[in-house]
N, C-alpha and C positions, 0 to 999 in steps of 0.2 A: 281199525273200524270193528266195531262189535261186532261179536258172531250172533246167530239167530236164538239160542237160545239165551243168549246175555239182553238180546234186544224185548224179548219173552219175558222172562223173570223181572226185567225194571217194568214194562207196563203193566204185569200183572200187579207188584208191589205200588203202582201208581193206585191203581185200581184199588184195589183190598182198603187202603189204607185212606184212601176217598172214602168211598161206602164207609168207611168205620167212622171217618169225621162226621159225614152228613147225617148217621145217626147219633152220634154223642156231642157233638158242637150245640147242637139246640139245647141242650140241656144242662150244659156247661155254661152256655151265653147265661142262661136264666137262673144261673149260680155268681155267677159276675157283673152280672150287670142291673141296674133295678130295674124293677117294673117299666114298659114304658118308654126304655131308652133304644127307639127301635135306629136311632142313628149310630147308634153305638157297637150295638147290638147287630143290623145290619151291614156294619165296617168288620167287625170279628165274622162273619158269616161270610162276607166275601170276598174279604182275603186271607181267610184262613182255613179255605177248603177249595184244593187245585182245579176240580172242571166244573165249567161254568153249570151242566145239567147239575151237577150234585150242591152246586152255592143253591140252585132254583128248590130243589128239594130241601136242602136246610131250612131253609127261610120259611117255606111252605107246613113243613112241619114245626118251626116257633110257631109259625102266626098262629096256624089250629088247634094247638096245643096249651099258647098262650093269648088265645086272641090278640095280636097286635097285626095287624095287616102291612103295616107301616112297612114293615120288617123287611118283606119279600121284596119291597119296590128300593129301598135303600142298599139291602143285598146286590140286586142286580144292575144298582147304577155302580157301585162298588167294581165289582169282578166284570164289568165292559169299562169301565174308565181304565183298570187295568189291561186288559184284554186290548185296546184300540193303543193305551201307550207301549204293551210290547210289539205292536204293530211296528211301533215309530222307531222303538230301540234295536229289535233287531238284523236291522239291514244296518243299520249304522254298526253296530258291536261287529256283523260278519262282513265288512268293510276292512275293518281294521288288520 
């Protein structure tokens, strides 16, 4: 098993990189995808950022800065679909 220090470093890295993604990915999405492409931008944000709250922050930031509220819905659906899928897959993997 991992030591407390190793767990702390792992959690700290997840939070730090997630926060960086939350701040940077909305701008990256604006450059990668055409304006108004809410589905692809939402998928990018929803699947590219680790934490659900950070996904919503990134999507809300994009929606405010680029006037596309549909991105929030698409990002939420993408992230929550992934979370529900993990709830089904993790027990199966643990049983192996």
